[in-house]
C-alpha positions, 0 to 999 in steps of 0.5 A: 489496520490498513483494511480498517482505514480503507473502510472509513467512509471519510477516506473513501476514494483517497489514494494510498501511498506506501513509503518503502524506506531504505530501498538502497539496502541489499535486504530491502523487499522489492515493491512487488513483494511489499504490494503482495504483503499488503494485499494492495492488488485487492484495492479496486476503489482507489489508486495506490503507489509504492 
């Protein structure tokens, strides 16, 4: 679904912000794991932040 949104021409160049809620929990995934799971490292045409 994220890939489909990023392909939308109207959203070209729009930054991506991922909210990782409940980071205070011991079971929370670290930002690096979230980025890997969403393949954010493959996004080259815009800024992204977790």
